[in-house]
N, C-alpha and C positions, 0 to 999 in steps of 0.2 A: 504493501499499500505507499508505504513512504517513497520507495523508488518511483513508483507511479506518479505522485505528487513532484517529486524531484522533476521528472522529465515534463510533467505539465507546464510547471514553472517554466524550465527552458524554451518553451512555447509560447510562452506570456501568459500565464495563468497567475494568480494571486493565491499562495498559501492561508488559509484559514485555520487548519489545525493538523495537527500530525497524532497518530496514535489513539488518540482518543478526543472525540467532539461532543461539546457538552450544546445541548438544544434546550430551547426554552421556548413557551409561547410568548409571543411579543403583541403590538397592539393590534386589534383590528383584526384577530385570527390568524397574527402574518408568525411563522415559523423563525426563529432566530438561532445564528451559530455563534456561541462565543470563541473570538478569536483566541488564539494561544500564541505564544513568543514565535519569532520568526526562526525556526529551526528543523531541521529532520532529524532522524535516527534513520542512518543506512547501514547496510553491510557495508564492510572496507571494498569489497569485488564490487559492489553497485557504485560508490562512491568514486572508485577508480574508474569505471565505465563510463560514468556521466562526467569525468573531470572535475568531481568535486572533492577531491583528496586533500588537494592544498588548504592548510587551515582547518582541516577536521580534527576533532578532540575524542578520545574514549568517551563512552556514553556512560553515564554514571548510574543508567538504570538497566542498560541491556549490555552484557558483556562482550557479546559479538558484534558490536555494532558502534558506529562512530557519531557523534554528532557533527554536523553541518548546518553553518547560517545561511539563511536565505535571504538574501539583499532585495530590495526593490530596483528597479533599474534606476542609474544613476540620473539625478537630474542636477541641472547646475543654478545654483543658487545667485542671486546677486548681491555683491559684496556687502549690502546695507541688513541682507536678510538675518532673523533671528536665528541663534545658535540651534541646532538641531536636538530635539528632547528625547531621552532615553526610551525606547518601546515602551509602553503600556497599553493592558488591554482594553479593545472596546468593546464596553459593558453593553452597549446597544447591538452590535453585531450585523452581519450583512444578513438580509434575506437569504432563505435556502431555497432554492427551486430544484434543483435535482440532488438524489443521494444515489450514488453508485456503489453497491455491494461487490466488492473484488473476491474472487474465490480460485486457488490454484484447482485444475481439474486433470485427468488422466487423456482428455480429448486433445487432438492437435491442433485444433484452430481456435483463435480468439473468438469468443462469441457473447455480443452485447442483446439483452432483449431487455425490454420495460414489464413490468411486473402488475399484475392484475389482480384482483378477486383472491383466492384463499392464496396463491403463491406471494403476493404481497404481505397479506395478513403475518403469514408463517414467518417471512424474510425480517417484519419490523419486530415481531416477536423475538427473533435470533438475535437480532443486531442491538435491541434496545435492552440495556440492563442495569443496575445499580451497583452494589449488588442486589438483587430482588431475592425475597422467600417468595413461596408459593402463595402466601397469602397478600403478598404485595402487587403482584402481577395484575390483578384489577386496576390500582393506581396507576397503573402505566398505560390502560387503554386511551383516555383522553390525549394522551400526546401521540399515540399511535393512531387515533382515528385523526387527529388535526395533519401528521403526518400525510396518511392515506388521502386527505382531503386537497392540500395544498401541495404537495411535492411529487415529482416524477421518480418513482424509485426502479432503478435499473440492477440488473444482476450480470455480471462480468465475468465470464470464466477465461482463464487462460491456462495453456499447456504448463503443467509443474516441471517438465524435465528439460526445458530451454528458455533461453533469454529470449523475449518477445515483446520487450517494450515498446519500440516501434510501433508492431500492431497494437498494441494494447492502446497506443496513444491514439492512433489513426481510427482505431475503433469508438474511443469515446468521442474523438471531436467530429466523426462524420454522425454518428447517432444523435449526440445530444445538438448538433447546430440545425439537424434533420427537426428535431422536437422542437426547437426554438421557432425554426423558421418554416412552418410547412408548406 
């Protein structure tokens, strides 16, 4: 997932969250994602293949990964501009339009499909967690219902046995662009 995020960033996307995404209901029934610090946790091999190993530091959380800072494209500030402020979370966050659930599979092809009905409900049950005890699951239903109403939910399966990042990124770009501009 982090490698896919890094590839999307290299193609111009903005990082919202890595590893864990915090969702909440916003104003007027809008779903909002809480932004996290601009960094990714990548395997050393993925960081090298993406040309991001310079400046990588060992992850304090994942022993087999490194932390890579993700910078926004550089802009030139006029000499009289205020100094840049350190990163701080945007508590309002951006609106959420698409949720892609990535999964390694034994299939040989990358496959992206939009989820509906029972498949959508089961996928949301699987990806929304707390920790939740069985008695807490009903409390997550309003968030699941909001997601189902407001967000396009996708399943993306990729081959487990080979590096296929470009195919994954192409499938995402093609599928999501087509969904936004029918």
